[in-house]
DRENDO-1510 file (C-alpha; in Angstrom, 1 decimal, always signed):
<recs>
REC; n; res; u; v; w
REC; 1; MET; +103.2; +104.1; +76.7 .
REC; 2; ASN; +104.4; +105.6; +79.7 .
REC; 3; GLY; +104.5; +102.1; +81.3 .
REC; 4; LEU; +106.9; +100.9; +78.6 .
REC; 5; TYR; +109.0; +104.0; +79.1 .
REC; 6; GLN; +108.8; +103.7; +83.1 .
REC; 7; LYS; +109.9; +99.8; +82.8 .
REC; 8; LEU; +112.8; +100.6; +80.5 .
REC; 9; LYS; +114.1; +103.8; +82.6 .
REC; 10; GLU; +114.2; +101.0; +85.4 .
REC; 11; VAL; +115.6; +98.1; +83.6 .
REC; 12; THR; +118.2; +100.3; +82.2 .
REC; 13; PHE; +119.4; +101.3; +85.7 .
REC; 14; ALA; +119.7; +97.7; +86.5 .
REC; 15; VAL; +121.9; +96.6; +83.9 .
REC; 16; LEU; +124.2; +99.6; +83.9 .
REC; 17; PRO; +126.1; +98.8; +86.7 .
REC; 18; ILE; +126.9; +95.6; +85.4 .
REC; 19; MET; +128.1; +96.9; +82.1 .
REC; 20; ALA; +130.1; +99.3; +84.2 .
REC; 21; ILE; +131.9; +96.7; +85.9 .
REC; 22; VAL; +132.9; +94.8; +83.0 .
REC; 23; VAL; +134.2; +97.5; +81.1 .
REC; 24; LEU; +136.4; +98.6; +84.1 .
REC; 25; LEU; +137.6; +94.9; +84.4 .
REC; 26; HIS; +137.9; +95.0; +80.6 .
REC; 27; PHE; +140.5; +97.6; +80.8 .
REC; 28; ALA; +142.2; +96.8; +84.2 .
REC; 29; VAL; +142.1; +93.0; +84.6 .
REC; 30; TYR; +141.8; +91.3; +81.6 .
REC; 31; GLN; +141.6; +92.7; +78.0 .
REC; 32; LEU; +138.3; +90.9; +76.0 .
REC; 33; GLU; +138.5; +89.4; +72.7 .
REC; 34; THR; +137.0; +92.4; +70.7 .
REC; 35; ASP; +134.0; +90.4; +69.4 .
REC; 36; TYR; +133.0; +89.0; +72.8 .
REC; 37; PHE; +133.0; +92.6; +73.8 .
REC; 38; LEU; +131.2; +94.1; +71.6 .
REC; 39; ARG; +128.5; +90.8; +71.7 .
REC; 40; PHE; +128.6; +91.9; +75.6 .
REC; 41; ILE; +127.2; +95.4; +74.7 .
REC; 42; ILE; +124.7; +94.2; +72.0 .
REC; 43; GLY; +123.7; +91.5; +74.5 .
REC; 44; SER; +123.3; +94.1; +77.4 .
REC; 45; VAL; +121.1; +96.2; +74.8 .
REC; 46; LEU; +118.8; +93.1; +73.8 .
REC; 47; ILE; +118.6; +92.3; +77.4 .
REC; 48; ILE; +117.4; +96.1; +78.5 .
REC; 49; LEU; +114.8; +96.2; +75.3 .
REC; 50; GLY; +113.7; +92.4; +75.8 .
REC; 51; LEU; +113.3; +92.5; +79.6 .
REC; 52; SER; +111.4; +96.1; +79.7 .
REC; 53; ILE; +109.1; +95.0; +77.0 .
REC; 54; PHE; +108.6; +91.7; +78.8 .
REC; 55; LEU; +107.8; +93.6; +82.3 .
REC; 56; TYR; +105.5; +95.8; +80.7 .
REC; 57; GLY; +103.5; +92.6; +78.9 .
REC; 58; VAL; +103.4; +91.4; +82.3 .
REC; 59; ASP; +101.8; +94.2; +83.5 .
REC; 60; ILE; +99.1; +94.7; +81.1 .
REC; 61; GLY; +98.6; +91.0; +80.3 .
REC; 62; ILE; +100.0; +88.5; +82.5 .
REC; 63; THR; +99.4; +89.9; +86.0 .
REC; 64; PRO; +95.4; +90.6; +85.1 .
REC; 65; ILE; +95.1; +87.1; +84.2 .
REC; 66; GLY; +96.2; +86.2; +87.5 .
REC; 67; SER; +94.2; +88.3; +89.2 .
REC; 68; LEU; +91.0; +87.2; +87.2 .
REC; 69; VAL; +92.1; +83.7; +87.8 .
REC; 70; GLY; +92.6; +84.2; +91.6 .
REC; 71; LYS; +88.8; +85.9; +91.6 .
REC; 72; ALA; +87.2; +83.2; +89.9 .
REC; 73; LEU; +88.5; +80.6; +92.0 .
REC; 74; ALA; +87.7; +82.4; +95.1 .
REC; 75; LYS; +84.3; +83.0; +93.8 .
REC; 76; SER; +83.7; +79.4; +93.4 .
REC; 77; ASN; +84.1; +78.8; +97.3 .
REC; 78; LYS; +85.3; +75.1; +96.6 .
REC; 79; LEU; +88.4; +74.1; +97.7 .
REC; 80; ILE; +88.8; +71.5; +95.0 .
REC; 81; ILE; +88.5; +74.1; +92.4 .
REC; 82; VAL; +91.0; +76.3; +93.9 .
REC; 83; ALA; +93.6; +73.6; +94.5 .
REC; 84; ALA; +93.3; +72.2; +90.8 .
REC; 85; GLY; +93.3; +76.0; +89.5 .
REC; 86; ALA; +96.4; +76.4; +91.3 .
REC; 87; LEU; +98.1; +73.2; +90.6 .
REC; 88; LEU; +97.5; +73.9; +86.8 .
REC; 89; LEU; +98.1; +77.6; +86.4 .
REC; 90; GLY; +101.5; +77.4; +88.7 .
REC; 91; PHE; +102.9; +74.7; +86.7 .
REC; 92; ILE; +102.1; +76.4; +83.5 .
REC; 93; ILE; +103.8; +80.1; +84.8 .
REC; 94; SER; +106.6; +78.3; +86.1 .
REC; 95; LEU; +107.5; +76.6; +82.9 .
REC; 96; ALA; +107.5; +80.0; +81.4 .
REC; 97; GLU; +109.8; +81.9; +84.0 .
REC; 98; PRO; +113.0; +83.3; +82.0 .
REC; 99; ASP; +115.3; +82.9; +85.4 .
REC; 100; LEU; +114.6; +79.3; +85.3 .
REC; 101; HIS; +115.2; +78.6; +81.7 .
REC; 102; ILE; +118.5; +80.2; +82.4 .
REC; 103; LEU; +119.4; +77.9; +85.1 .
REC; 104; ALA; +118.1; +74.9; +83.6 .
REC; 105; GLY; +120.7; +75.9; +80.4 .
REC; 106; GLN; +123.5; +76.0; +82.8 .
REC; 107; ILE; +122.6; +72.9; +84.5 .
REC; 108; ASP; +122.5; +71.2; +81.3 .
REC; 109; ALA; +125.9; +72.7; +80.1 .
REC; 110; VAL; +127.4; +72.0; +83.3 .
REC; 111; THR; +126.5; +68.1; +83.6 .
REC; 112; SER; +126.8; +68.1; +79.7 .
REC; 113; GLY; +122.9; +66.8; +79.3 .
REC; 114; VAL; +123.0; +64.3; +82.2 .
REC; 115; ILE; +120.3; +66.6; +83.8 .
REC; 116; SER; +118.5; +68.1; +80.9 .
REC; 117; SER; +117.4; +71.6; +81.3 .
REC; 118; LEU; +113.5; +70.1; +80.3 .
REC; 119; THR; +114.0; +67.8; +83.3 .
REC; 120; ILE; +114.7; +70.6; +85.4 .
REC; 121; LEU; +111.7; +72.7; +84.2 .
REC; 122; LEU; +109.5; +70.1; +84.5 .
REC; 123; ILE; +110.4; +68.9; +87.9 .
REC; 124; VAL; +110.6; +72.5; +89.1 .
REC; 125; SER; +107.4; +73.3; +87.8 .
REC; 126; VAL; +105.7; +70.3; +89.4 .
REC; 127; GLY; +106.9; +71.8; +92.9 .
REC; 128; ILE; +106.1; +75.1; +92.4 .
REC; 129; ALA; +102.5; +74.3; +91.2 .
REC; 130; VAL; +101.9; +71.8; +94.4 .
REC; 131; MET; +102.9; +74.6; +96.9 .
REC; 132; LEU; +101.0; +77.0; +95.3 .
REC; 133; ALA; +97.9; +75.0; +95.6 .
REC; 134; PHE; +98.9; +74.6; +99.4 .
REC; 135; GLY; +99.7; +78.6; +99.4 .
REC; 136; LEU; +96.2; +79.3; +98.3 .
REC; 137; ILE; +94.5; +76.9; +100.6 .
REC; 138; ARG; +96.3; +78.2; +103.4 .
REC; 139; ILE; +94.7; +81.8; +102.8 .
REC; 140; VAL; +91.3; +80.3; +102.5 .
REC; 141; TYR; +91.9; +78.6; +106.0 .
REC; 142; HIS; +93.7; +81.2; +107.6 .
REC; 143; VAL; +96.8; +79.0; +108.5 .
REC; 144; PRO; +99.7; +80.8; +110.2 .
REC; 145; LEU; +102.3; +81.5; +107.5 .
REC; 146; TYR; +105.2; +81.0; +110.0 .
REC; 147; LEU; +104.1; +77.5; +110.9 .
REC; 148; LEU; +103.7; +76.3; +107.4 .
REC; 149; LEU; +107.0; +77.7; +106.8 .
REC; 150; PHE; +108.5; +75.8; +109.6 .
REC; 151; VAL; +107.0; +72.5; +108.4 .
REC; 152; LEU; +108.1; +73.0; +104.9 .
REC; 153; TYR; +111.9; +73.9; +105.7 .
REC; 154; LEU; +111.7; +71.0; +108.3 .
REC; 155; ILE; +111.1; +68.7; +105.3 .
REC; 156; VAL; +113.6; +70.7; +103.4 .
REC; 157; LEU; +116.4; +70.0; +106.0 .
REC; 158; VAL; +115.4; +66.3; +106.2 .
REC; 159; LEU; +115.7; +65.9; +102.7 .
REC; 160; SER; +118.8; +67.8; +102.5 .
REC; 161; LEU; +120.6; +65.1; +104.9 .
REC; 162; PHE; +120.0; +62.4; +102.0 .
REC; 163; ALA; +120.3; +64.4; +99.0 .
REC; 164; PRO; +124.0; +63.9; +97.4 .
REC; 165; PRO; +126.1; +67.2; +97.8 .
REC; 166; GLU; +126.1; +67.5; +93.8 .
REC; 167; LEU; +122.7; +68.5; +93.8 .
REC; 168; LEU; +122.1; +70.2; +96.8 .
REC; 169; ALA; +123.0; +73.6; +95.6 .
REC; 170; ILE; +121.0; +73.3; +92.4 .
REC; 171; SER; +118.1; +72.4; +94.4 .
REC; 172; PHE; +118.4; +75.9; +96.5 .
REC; 173; ASP; +119.2; +77.7; +93.7 .
REC; 174; ALA; +116.2; +76.6; +91.8 .
REC; 175; SER; +113.9; +78.3; +94.5 .
REC; 176; GLY; +115.4; +81.4; +93.8 .
REC; 177; ALA; +115.2; +81.2; +90.3 .
REC; 178; THR; +111.7; +79.9; +89.8 .
REC; 179; THR; +110.7; +83.0; +91.8 .
REC; 180; GLY; +111.4; +85.7; +89.0 .
REC; 181; ALA; +110.1; +88.3; +86.9 .
REC; 182; LEU; +107.1; +86.0; +85.6 .
REC; 183; THR; +106.0; +83.7; +88.6 .
REC; 184; VAL; +106.2; +86.5; +91.2 .
REC; 185; PRO; +103.6; +89.2; +89.7 .
REC; 186; PHE; +101.6; +86.3; +88.7 .
REC; 187; ILE; +101.6; +84.7; +91.9 .
REC; 188; LEU; +101.1; +87.7; +93.9 .
REC; 189; ALA; +97.9; +88.4; +91.6 .
REC; 190; MET; +96.6; +85.2; +92.1 .
REC; 191; ALA; +97.0; +85.7; +96.1 .
REC; 192; LEU; +95.3; +89.3; +96.1 .
REC; 193; GLY; +92.6; +88.0; +94.1 .
REC; 194; VAL; +91.7; +85.2; +96.5 .
REC; 195; SER; +92.2; +87.3; +99.4 .
REC; 196; THR; +90.2; +90.1; +98.6 .
REC; 197; LEU; +87.1; +88.2; +97.7 .
REC; 198; LYS; +87.1; +86.1; +101.1 .
REC; 199; LYS; +84.5; +87.9; +103.2 .
REC; 200; ASP; +86.5; +86.3; +106.5 .
REC; 201; SER; +90.0; +87.6; +105.2 .
REC; 202; LYS; +92.3; +88.7; +107.9 .
REC; 203; GLY; +93.2; +91.4; +105.7 .
REC; 204; ALA; +94.1; +91.0; +101.7 .
REC; 205; GLU; +97.5; +92.7; +101.8 .
REC; 206; LYS; +98.7; +90.5; +105.1 .
REC; 207; ASP; +97.6; +87.1; +103.5 .
REC; 208; SER; +99.1; +87.8; +100.1 .
REC; 209; PHE; +102.2; +88.0; +101.6 .
REC; 210; GLY; +104.2; +85.0; +101.8 .
REC; 211; LEU; +102.7; +83.0; +98.9 .
REC; 212; VAL; +105.9; +83.3; +96.6 .
REC; 213; ALA; +107.5; +81.7; +99.6 .
REC; 214; ILE; +105.3; +79.0; +100.2 .
REC; 215; ALA; +105.7; +78.1; +96.2 .
REC; 216; SER; +109.4; +78.6; +96.2 .
REC; 217; THR; +109.9; +75.8; +98.8 .
REC; 218; GLY; +108.3; +73.5; +96.0 .
REC; 219; ALA; +111.2; +73.7; +93.9 .
REC; 220; ILE; +113.7; +72.7; +96.5 .
REC; 221; ILE; +111.5; +70.1; +97.5 .
REC; 222; ALA; +111.0; +68.7; +93.9 .
REC; 223; VAL; +114.9; +68.8; +93.1 .
REC; 224; LEU; +115.6; +67.3; +96.4 .
REC; 225; ILE; +112.9; +64.5; +96.0 .
REC; 226; MET; +114.5; +63.8; +92.6 .
REC; 227; SER; +118.1; +63.8; +93.7 .
REC; 228; VAL; +117.3; +61.2; +96.5 .
REC; 229; SER; +114.6; +58.8; +94.9 .
REC; 230; SER; +116.9; +58.6; +91.5 .
REC; 231; GLY; +120.1; +58.5; +93.3 .
REC; 232; ALA; +121.8; +60.9; +91.1 .
REC; 233; GLY; +124.9; +61.0; +93.2 .
REC; 234; ASN; +128.5; +61.1; +92.2 .
REC; 235; LEU; +127.8; +63.2; +89.2 .
REC; 236; THR; +130.8; +65.5; +87.7 .
REC; 237; GLY; +130.4; +68.8; +86.1 .
REC; 238; SER; +132.6; +71.0; +83.9 .
REC; 239; LEU; +131.8; +73.9; +81.5 .
REC; 240; GLN; +133.9; +74.7; +78.6 .
REC; 241; VAL; +135.2; +78.4; +78.8 .
REC; 242; ASP; +136.2; +79.2; +75.1 .
REC; 243; THR; +137.8; +82.9; +74.7 .
REC; 244; ALA; +137.9; +82.7; +71.1 .
REC; 245; ALA; +135.8; +84.6; +69.2 .
REC; 246; TYR; +133.3; +83.1; +66.7 .
REC; 247; HIS; +133.8; +83.7; +63.4 .
REC; 248; THR; +130.7; +86.3; +63.0 .
REC; 249; LEU; +129.9; +88.9; +65.3 .
REC; 250; MET; +125.8; +88.5; +65.1 .
REC; 251; GLY; +126.4; +84.8; +64.5 .
REC; 252; PRO; +125.2; +83.5; +68.1 .
REC; 253; PHE; +122.6; +86.0; +68.0 .
REC; 254; PHE; +120.7; +84.8; +64.6 .
REC; 255; LYS; +121.6; +81.3; +65.9 .
REC; 256; ARG; +119.5; +81.6; +69.0 .
REC; 257; ILE; +116.3; +83.5; +67.8 .
REC; 258; PRO; +114.7; +80.5; +66.2 .
REC; 259; GLU; +115.4; +77.8; +69.1 .
REC; 260; VAL; +114.7; +80.4; +71.8 .
REC; 261; SER; +111.6; +81.8; +70.0 .
REC; 262; LEU; +110.1; +77.9; +69.9 .
REC; 263; GLU; +111.0; +77.5; +73.6 .
REC; 264; ILE; +109.1; +80.5; +74.6 .
REC; 265; ALA; +106.1; +79.9; +72.2 .
REC; 266; ALA; +105.5; +76.3; +73.7 .
REC; 267; ALA; +106.0; +77.7; +77.4 .
REC; 268; LEU; +103.4; +80.5; +76.9 .
REC; 269; ALA; +101.1; +78.5; +74.9 .
REC; 270; PRO; +99.2; +76.7; +77.7 .
REC; 271; LEU; +98.3; +80.0; +79.1 .
REC; 272; VAL; +97.4; +81.8; +76.4 .
REC; 273; ILE; +95.1; +78.8; +75.6 .
REC; 274; ILE; +93.5; +78.6; +79.2 .
REC; 275; PHE; +93.0; +82.4; +78.9 .
REC; 276; PHE; +91.0; +82.4; +75.5 .
REC; 277; ALA; +89.3; +79.2; +76.7 .
REC; 278; GLY; +88.0; +80.9; +79.7 .
REC; 279; ARG; +87.6; +84.1; +78.7 .
REC; 280; LYS; +83.9; +84.6; +78.7 .
REC; 281; LEU; +84.1; +83.4; +82.5 .
REC; 282; LEU; +87.0; +85.6; +83.2 .
REC; 283; LEU; +86.2; +88.8; +81.4 .
REC; 284; LYS; +82.3; +88.9; +80.7 .
REC; 285; ARG; +82.4; +90.5; +77.2 .
REC; 286; LYS; +84.9; +93.3; +78.3 .
REC; 287; ASP; +86.6; +93.7; +74.9 .
REC; 288; ARG; +88.8; +96.7; +75.8 .
REC; 289; VAL; +90.4; +94.5; +78.4 .
REC; 290; MET; +90.7; +91.7; +76.5 .
REC; 291; ARG; +92.5; +93.7; +73.6 .
REC; 292; ARG; +94.8; +94.9; +76.4 .
REC; 293; ILE; +95.6; +91.7; +77.7 .
REC; 294; VAL; +96.3; +90.1; +74.2 .
REC; 295; PHE; +98.5; +93.0; +73.6 .
REC; 296; GLY; +100.5; +92.1; +77.0 .
REC; 297; LEU; +100.8; +88.4; +76.0 .
REC; 298; ILE; +102.3; +89.6; +72.8 .
REC; 299; TYR; +105.0; +92.1; +74.7 .
REC; 300; ALA; +105.9; +89.1; +76.6 .
REC; 301; PHE; +106.9; +87.1; +74.2 .
REC; 302; LEU; +108.8; +89.2; +72.1 .
REC; 303; GLY; +110.4; +90.6; +75.3 .
REC; 304; LEU; +111.2; +87.4; +76.5 .
REC; 305; VAL; +112.9; +86.1; +73.2 .
REC; 306; LEU; +115.2; +89.3; +73.0 .
REC; 307; PHE; +115.9; +89.0; +76.6 .
REC; 308; LEU; +117.0; +85.4; +76.4 .
REC; 309; VAL; +118.7; +86.0; +73.0 .
REC; 310; GLY; +121.1; +88.6; +74.7 .
REC; 311; VAL; +121.6; +86.8; +77.9 .
REC; 312; ASN; +122.5; +83.3; +75.9 .
REC; 313; ALA; +124.4; +85.1; +73.0 .
REC; 314; GLY; +126.5; +88.0; +74.7 .
REC; 315; PHE; +126.0; +88.6; +78.1 .
REC; 316; MET; +126.7; +85.2; +80.4 .
REC; 317; ASP; +129.9; +84.7; +78.2 .
REC; 318; VAL; +131.2; +87.2; +79.3 .
REC; 319; GLY; +130.4; +87.0; +83.1 .
REC; 320; LEU; +132.0; +83.4; +82.8 .
REC; 321; ILE; +135.1; +84.5; +80.9 .
REC; 322; MET; +135.7; +87.2; +83.5 .
REC; 323; GLY; +135.4; +84.9; +86.2 .
REC; 324; TYR; +137.5; +82.4; +84.7 .
REC; 325; HIS; +140.2; +84.3; +84.2 .
REC; 326; MET; +140.3; +86.0; +87.7 .
REC; 327; ALA; +140.6; +83.0; +89.1 .
REC; 328; SER; +143.1; +81.7; +86.9 .
REC; 329; MET; +145.3; +84.5; +87.7 .
REC; 330; ASN; +145.1; +84.0; +91.2 .
REC; 331; LEU; +143.2; +87.0; +91.9 .
REC; 332; SER; +140.8; +85.4; +94.8 .
REC; 333; LEU; +140.9; +88.2; +96.9 .
REC; 334; PRO; +139.7; +90.7; +94.0 .
REC; 335; ALA; +137.6; +88.3; +93.1 .
REC; 336; VAL; +135.4; +88.1; +96.1 .
REC; 337; ILE; +135.7; +92.1; +96.2 .
REC; 338; VAL; +134.5; +92.0; +92.9 .
REC; 339; GLY; +131.7; +89.6; +93.9 .
REC; 340; PHE; +130.4; +91.8; +96.7 .
REC; 341; VAL; +130.6; +95.1; +94.4 .
REC; 342; LEU; +128.4; +92.7; +92.1 .
REC; 343; GLY; +126.1; +91.7; +94.6 .
REC; 344; ALA; +125.5; +95.1; +96.3 .
REC; 345; VAL; +125.3; +97.5; +92.9 .
REC; 346; THR; +122.9; +94.6; +91.4 .
REC; 347; ILE; +120.2; +94.4; +94.3 .
REC; 348; LEU; +120.2; +98.1; +94.2 .
REC; 349; ALA; +119.2; +98.2; +90.4 .
REC; 350; GLU; +116.5; +95.5; +90.6 .
REC; 351; PRO; +113.1; +97.3; +90.0 .
REC; 352; ALA; +111.2; +94.8; +92.0 .
REC; 353; VAL; +113.2; +95.8; +95.0 .
REC; 354; HIS; +112.2; +99.4; +94.7 .
REC; 355; VAL; +108.6; +98.1; +94.7 .
REC; 356; LEU; +109.2; +96.1; +97.7 .
REC; 357; THR; +111.0; +99.1; +99.8 .
REC; 358; ARG; +108.5; +101.2; +98.9 .
REC; 359; GLN; +105.9; +98.6; +100.2 .
REC; 360; ILE; +107.4; +98.2; +103.5 .
REC; 361; GLU; +108.0; +102.2; +103.7 .
REC; 362; ASP; +104.0; +102.1; +103.4 .
REC; 363; VAL; +103.2; +99.3; +105.7 .
REC; 364; THR; +105.2; +100.5; +108.8 .
REC; 365; SER; +104.1; +104.4; +108.1 .
REC; 366; GLY; +107.3; +105.4; +107.4 .
REC; 367; SER; +108.8; +103.9; +110.6 .
REC; 368; VAL; +111.2; +102.0; +108.2 .
REC; 369; LYS; +113.0; +104.2; +105.8 .
REC; 370; ARG; +113.2; +102.6; +102.3 .
REC; 371; ARG; +117.3; +103.9; +102.6 .
REC; 372; LEU; +117.8; +101.6; +105.6 .
REC; 373; VAL; +116.0; +99.0; +103.8 .
REC; 374; LEU; +118.1; +99.1; +100.5 .
REC; 375; LEU; +121.2; +99.5; +102.7 .
REC; 376; ALA; +120.3; +96.5; +104.6 .
REC; 377; LEU; +119.6; +94.6; +101.5 .
REC; 378; SER; +122.8; +95.6; +99.5 .
REC; 379; ILE; +125.1; +94.5; +102.3 .
REC; 380; GLY; +123.6; +91.2; +102.8 .
REC; 381; VAL; +123.4; +90.4; +98.9 .
REC; 382; GLY; +127.1; +91.8; +98.7 .
REC; 383; ALA; +127.9; +89.2; +101.5 .
REC; 384; ALA; +126.2; +86.3; +99.9 .
REC; 385; VAL; +127.8; +86.7; +96.6 .
REC; 386; ALA; +131.7; +87.3; +98.3 .
REC; 387; LEU; +130.7; +84.4; +100.3 .
REC; 388; SER; +130.2; +82.2; +97.5 .
REC; 389; MET; +133.3; +83.1; +95.6 .
REC; 390; LEU; +134.8; +82.7; +99.3 .
REC; 391; ARG; +133.4; +79.0; +99.2 .
REC; 392; ILE; +134.9; +78.4; +95.5 .
REC; 393; PHE; +138.3; +79.5; +96.7 .
REC; 394; ILE; +138.4; +77.4; +99.8 .
REC; 395; PRO; +137.1; +73.7; +99.4 .
REC; 396; GLU; +136.8; +72.9; +102.9 .
REC; 397; ILE; +133.8; +75.6; +102.9 .
REC; 398; GLN; +130.7; +73.6; +101.9 .
REC; 399; LEU; +127.2; +75.1; +101.0 .
REC; 400; TRP; +125.3; +73.5; +104.1 .
REC; 401; HIS; +127.6; +75.5; +106.1 .
REC; 402; TYR; +126.1; +78.9; +105.2 .
REC; 403; LEU; +122.5; +77.5; +104.6 .
REC; 404; LEU; +121.9; +75.5; +107.8 .
REC; 405; PRO; +122.7; +78.4; +110.4 .
REC; 406; GLY; +121.2; +80.6; +108.1 .
REC; 407; TYR; +117.7; +79.4; +107.7 .
REC; 408; ILE; +117.9; +78.4; +111.2 .
REC; 409; ILE; +118.0; +82.1; +112.4 .
REC; 410; ALA; +115.8; +83.2; +109.6 .
REC; 411; LEU; +113.2; +80.6; +111.1 .
REC; 412; ALA; +113.9; +81.7; +114.6 .
REC; 413; LEU; +113.2; +85.5; +113.4 .
REC; 414; ALA; +109.8; +84.2; +112.3 .
REC; 415; LEU; +109.0; +82.6; +115.5 .
REC; 416; LEU; +109.9; +85.8; +117.3 .
REC; 417; GLY; +109.5; +88.8; +115.2 .
REC; 418; PRO; +106.3; +90.6; +113.9 .
REC; 419; LYS; +104.1; +88.3; +111.7 .
REC; 420; LEU; +103.4; +90.8; +109.0 .
REC; 421; PHE; +107.5; +91.0; +108.2 .
REC; 422; VAL; +107.4; +87.3; +108.2 .
REC; 423; GLY; +105.7; +87.3; +104.6 .
REC; 424; ILE; +107.4; +90.2; +103.3 .
REC; 425; ALA; +110.9; +88.9; +104.4 .
REC; 426; PHE; +110.5; +85.5; +102.9 .
REC; 427; ASP; +108.8; +86.8; +99.7 .
REC; 428; SER; +111.8; +89.4; +99.4 .
REC; 429; GLY; +114.1; +86.3; +98.9 .
REC; 430; GLY; +112.7; +86.0; +95.5 .
REC; 431; VAL; +112.8; +89.7; +94.8 .
REC; 432; ALA; +116.3; +89.5; +95.4 .
REC; 433; SER; +117.4; +86.9; +92.9 .
REC; 434; GLY; +116.4; +88.6; +90.1 .
REC; 435; PRO; +117.6; +88.5; +86.5 .
REC; 436; MET; +120.9; +89.7; +86.7 .
REC; 437; THR; +121.8; +87.1; +89.5 .
REC; 438; ALA; +120.5; +84.6; +87.4 .
REC; 439; THR; +122.6; +85.6; +84.5 .
REC; 440; PHE; +125.8; +87.5; +85.0 .
REC; 441; ILE; +126.4; +86.9; +88.8 .
REC; 442; LEU; +125.6; +83.3; +88.2 .
REC; 443; ALA; +128.0; +82.8; +85.1 .
REC; 444; PHE; +130.9; +84.9; +87.1 .
REC; 445; ALA; +130.7; +82.6; +89.8 .
REC; 446; GLN; +130.7; +79.4; +87.5 .
REC; 447; GLY; +133.7; +80.8; +85.7 .
REC; 448; ALA; +135.9; +81.1; +89.0 .
REC; 449; ALA; +134.8; +77.1; +89.7 .
REC; 450; GLY; +135.6; +76.3; +86.3 .
REC; 451; ALA; +139.3; +77.9; +86.6 .
REC; 452; GLY; +139.9; +77.5; +90.6 .
REC; 453; GLY; +139.6; +73.5; +90.1 .
REC; 454; ALA; +136.5; +73.4; +92.2 .
REC; 455; ASP; +133.6; +71.0; +91.7 .
REC; 456; MET; +131.3; +72.8; +89.0 .
REC; 457; LEU; +128.2; +71.2; +90.3 .
REC; 458; VAL; +129.3; +71.4; +93.7 .
REC; 459; ASP; +130.7; +74.8; +94.1 .
REC; 460; GLY; +129.6; +76.2; +90.9 .
REC; 461; PHE; +126.0; +76.5; +92.0 .
REC; 462; GLY; +124.6; +78.0; +95.2 .
REC; 463; ILE; +125.4; +81.4; +94.7 .
REC; 464; ILE; +121.3; +82.1; +93.9 .
REC; 465; ALA; +120.3; +80.2; +97.3 .
REC; 466; LEU; +122.4; +82.5; +99.2 .
REC; 467; VAL; +121.0; +85.5; +97.7 .
REC; 468; ALA; +117.7; +84.6; +98.2 .
REC; 469; LEU; +118.5; +83.6; +102.0 .
REC; 470; THR; +120.2; +86.7; +103.4 .
REC; 471; PRO; +116.7; +89.1; +102.7 .
REC; 472; LEU; +114.9; +86.7; +105.1 .
REC; 473; ILE; +117.3; +87.8; +107.7 .
REC; 474; THR; +117.7; +91.3; +106.9 .
REC; 475; ILE; +114.2; +92.0; +106.6 .
REC; 476; GLN; +113.0; +90.3; +109.5 .
REC; 477; VAL; +115.6; +92.1; +111.6 .
REC; 478; LEU; +114.2; +95.3; +110.4 .
REC; 479; GLY; +110.9; +94.2; +111.5 .
REC; 480; LEU; +112.0; +93.7; +115.3 .
REC; 481; ILE; +113.6; +97.2; +115.1 .
REC; 482; TYR; +110.4; +98.4; +113.6 .
REC; 483; SER; +108.4; +96.2; +116.5 .
REC; 484; ARG; +110.6; +97.8; +119.0 .
REC; 485; LYS; +109.8; +101.8; +117.9 .
REC; 486; LEU; +106.3; +101.4; +117.8 .
REC; 487; LYS; +106.2; +99.9; +121.3 .
REC; 488; LYS; +108.6; +102.6; +122.7 .
REC; 489; GLY; +106.4; +105.2; +120.7 .
REC; 490; LYS; +103.3; +103.6; +122.5 .
REC; 491; ASN; +104.7; +103.7; +125.8 .
REC; 492; ARG; +105.7; +107.7; +125.3 .
REC; 493; HIS; +101.9; +108.4; +124.2 .
REC; 494; ALA; +100.8; +106.2; +127.5 .
REC; 495; SER; +103.1; +108.1; +129.9 .
</recs>
């Protein structure tokens, strides 16, 4: 159980900064109803417990399945099997991603069901599945990552020109939300499983980077295609901000448990069925491994239920209310500052970010220090949230004013910088937009948009997109710094 304790410690440090900021705002800016404040505390505890149990389940159950499946696909040496397996598993694992469920629920609520959560889940999962197949094929055929990303983002740019602005932000947010706590470990495990078993691989570590980035573009492209083909323009969005407390403190939690349990059971069922159907092929009668994976799936289910109940019944409501009241009290500048602080402390506390920074330090043999990477990510994500809040208060600023130059810079750096950092940087976008971004920060921005008279669809979404964008730039800039340091070291050694 040491692994579970470690997850509990990591997630606690991820949630505590948000709790501290809420408590500070509660006493200094707007005093919440007692029931709402208590539900926030209860919801936070459920999030800590649920996310810890879920991540432990992912480690011992779902990630091994991804690795086993990746190896089985590679052993087949048949492109059609690799592609078909990636399509099926990519769809299934994306359908169960908790961050995507949260975003889909928000879209459903804001559009009053015009764009249902099921629609978003299915469309995004199809996009992820298709691009996951392309990503694994890239590993098999050694297609340069930067070339494929350039083509994919060119497609995104063209589709964005024709997509209604109401759905542009949702498209990019879907990309950040779908590469979350479940999808990322599974995708990385599949990539490693495929790359390590290819005899002509140029390096398993290098090949495994970038698959998350490729898969995430599928979410953008899928939603953009939906919006262009359906002509879903002129949508309006609103979100009712009810600051009155419920009649009972625990009522919302008990109400959510059955519906969330059924939703998660339905989402995980296909993965469970596929694993049990192919267990003899994957495990070859290793009963101990089988039991561990089964327990991992049970932990993942229980943790995901606790997490989503905590998010929906107590956590996000407070983010919505705080953002709403800061905007309604004309506290625009404080809201921008709070947004920066939220982004900066949240990214520092995300467990996956610390995994990424250790990985970068290892790959560069310590030339790029973890502290420097954490500082760059903290400033970048803080700026992303602050810029999102600024866009809410200044209607003239549109999302593409940020995204277009941002992605142009990111792709230019991909062409100029060291290629190892291209995959790390684009994967880090999915790491940065973690559970706390998809929950409290998104709700805070939407609350501010609801009070400030902004369009909830155009301005209330887009924050996850910016959080996912900034690491593409900051990590690649660090890659250029590392490259220059390496060249200087070689020159001194030569002289």
